[in-house]
N, C-alpha and C positions, 0 to 999 in steps of 0.2 A: 466573400468574408475571409478575413485572414485567419492563420492557424490558430492564434490566440483566441479568436471569437468562437472558431468551431470546436476547439477543445473545452471551452466553458459550456457550450450546449452539450457536448459529450458527458461531462461531469455532472451537469444539471438532470440529465437523463437518468442517473442513478438514483435520484430522488423520487420514490415512488410512494413515499408516505406523506407528502404534500409539505407545505411551509418553505421556509427557506432553507437552501443547502447549507448545511454546517460547514465550518472552515476549521482550520488548525488552532486558530484563535478560540473559537467556541469550545473545543474539545479541552485545550488546556485550561480554560477558565472554569470548565466543569470538572476539573481534576480527573478526566479520563486518560490523560496522560501528563507528564511534566515536560518543562521547557527542554530539560536535557535529552529525554527521549526523543522529543520532535526535532531537536537539532541533529541527533544522531541518525534518525530516518531521513532528514533532508540531506545531510551530507551522502547517506548511502544512495539515495535516489539521484542526487547529482553526478555520482560516480557511475549510474547506469543499473543500480538494483531493481530486479523485478519486484512486484509486491503481490503478496497472497495474505489477505485478511480472514480470520476463521472464528467460528463459533457455532456450536451445534443448534441452539434455540435460534429461531426467527426473533428479530427485534433486539438482539444483543448489541446491535452497532458496528457490525462488521462493515456494511456498505457506507455507512457515514464515515467511518474512518478511512476506507479506500478513497473515497471522494475528496476528503480533506487532504490526503497526501497527494492525490493527483494535482492538486493545485501548486504542488512544490516541485513539478517537473522542471527540468531546465528549459531557457527559451527556445522556441521554434521546433520543439518536438511534437509532432502531430499524433493525437489519441485517434487510433482506428478502432471503432467498436465493432466486435466480431458477431454480426448478427446472420451470418451465413458462412457454411464451410469454405467457399470459394476465398473468402478473405484471408484465411489461414494459408491455403495453397499460393495465393499471390504474395502474402508475405515472406513465405519461404523462398521464392523466387527473388525477391529484393535483395540488393547487396546488404550484407549485415552492417556495413559500415554507415549506411543511412539510417539516421536515428528515426526511431518510431516506438509508439507505446501501443500494444495491442490489448484491448479492454474486453473482456468477458464479465458480463454482470454476474454470474456465477457459474462454478463448476458443479452442474446438478441435472437431474433427469427430466426437470420440468419443460415444458414447451412455451417458456416465455422468452420475451425479447432479450437476445444476447446471452442465453443459457447455452452452455457446450456439455456434450456428454459422449460417452463411448470412445470410438477411435479418435474422434476430434481433439481428445484431452492431450494424448500424448503428442499429437502434431502441434498443438498450441503451444504446449512446454517447449518443443523443439524450436520454437521462433527466438527463445532466448539465445541471442548469438550476437557478438560484437555490440552494436549500438541499438539492436533491437532488444525491447523488453516486453513483458507481459504484466498484466494487473487484472486480479480476479478475487473472489471471495469462494469459501468452501464451508460446508456445515461439518465441523469438527471441532472437539475441544481440547484435544492433545497433539503434539506433533507425531506421536506413534499412530494415533487414529488417523491422522491426516495422510501420513506416508502409506497407511494400510489401504485407504480409500483410493489413493491415486495409482499405487502400484498393483492392486489386486484387480480381480475381474468386476465389472467389464472393461476399465479404463486401460490397465497394463502399461501404465508409464513406466519407465526405469528410474531406479534410485538415483542415477546420475542426472536424468532429467528434473526430478524433485529439487536435488541439491543444487542446482543452478539458480534456484529462485532466491534472490539475494535476502529479502526480508519476508518472514513469516510471523505473522502478529495475530495474537488470540484474544478475544474479548470476553468479559464477564459481564453479565446484567444481572442484578437482584439488589435486594435490601441492604442498605449500608446506613447505619444510624437511623434507622426508622424511614428512610426514603430510598425509592428505586433509583439506583445509580448504574453508569456504565463505567468500566475499568479496562484499559489495556493490561490485561493479566499476565502475559508472557510475550516477550519480545525476542525473536530468534534472528540471528544473522547467518548466513551460509558461511561455513568453515573453510571453503576452498577443497574439501576432501570428499565432497559428495554427501556431507551432513550438515547439520545446524548447530550452532551454539547459543545458549541462553545468555542474552546480555542484561536482559532487565525483567523483573518479575513484580508483580503487585503482592504485597503482603496483606491478608485481609483483616488480620488482627489489629494492625496499626493503621489500615489504610493508607499506606505510603508505597512508593516504588524503590525497590532495591536493585543496586547495580551489581550483577553477578560476576562480571569479567572486566578487567581495567580497559578503560577506553584507548583504543589504538589512536595514535598520533593526537594527544589532548589538545596540544597547541593548535593543530590544524583545525580542530573541532571548535574552538573557542568563538571564531567569527559567526558560526552557525548558531551557537548558543546565545551570543549576545543579540543577534537578529532575532531569535524567537523571543526572547526577554522584552526587546523592544517593540515587537509587534504586539504582544499582548499589554504592555503598558499603554500603548497608543489606542488600543480599543476597538479598531475597526474590524468588524467582523464579516461585513459584505464580500462575497466571492471575488468580485471583480476588484476591489480595492486591495484585498489581501494579495491577488495575483499580480497586480501592478507593483507592489512592494516587493514580492518575491523577485519578479524580473529585474527591479532596479537593484537588489542585493546581488544578482548573478553578474550584472554588468560591472559591479565593482570588484568581484572577487576573482582572483586569476583562475582560468580553467584550463585542463590539458587539452 
C-alpha cells in the first residue's frame, strides 16, 4: 500500500465513534469553522505546522477536527501513529529533513491505543524539528490550561517545546440556537517567540468568527481560500475524494 493509502487508514483509526470520518468540507458546512480559517490552517500545515486540538469535555469535536486537518497534509508525508514509545525514539533518530507526521490520538493518561503520557510527552514534542511534525489532542479549554498541563508534573515539557506547536485549536460544543453544535472557538498560531497568538475566535453572541490579527501575506493565502470555497461548493465530503482534490491543489501551487 502506498503512503496515501496508509495515511487514510491512520486517519480513519481516529474515528472511534462510528460513521463516516468527517472532512473539512463537513466541518465548514456545519459552521464548525469558516473557509478563511480552514484556508489559514491549510497554508500553515503546508508550511510544516504541527497540530494540537483541544477541549476539556469529551465529544467536543477535537478528534474530528484533527482528522479533518490531517487530510490537508502535503503529498507524500507519512503519518506515523505513535502506539509505542519506541516509535518516538526511532523518530528522533531520523533526519529532521525527512517529512513525517507523528500522530498520537491523545495526550492523556488512559491506556488506550496511541495515547501518550509522562516522559513520553516531552520526547514526543521534541520530534518537532525540520520537516518532522506532530499531531495530537488534549483535554484543555484554554491556552493557559494547556500550557499548565504540558509543562507541569508529571509531563514537564518545556515552554519552548510547547511553543513549537504551530497550530493550537480549541473546540466548543453546546447549545446554539436550540441545537447542539460544535465550534472552533479559539485558533492560535505559534508566534515564533515561544508563545502563541490568537488569530481567530468564535463570538458566541453572534455565532460568528472574528479575525483577531491581520492575516500574514493575504495575497499568498488567497489560493488556499479560493480552494476551500470551491471544495465546499462542489460538495464532495468523502475522505478519499477530498484528499485527491487536496493533492491536485498542491500539485498546482508552487512549493518551497
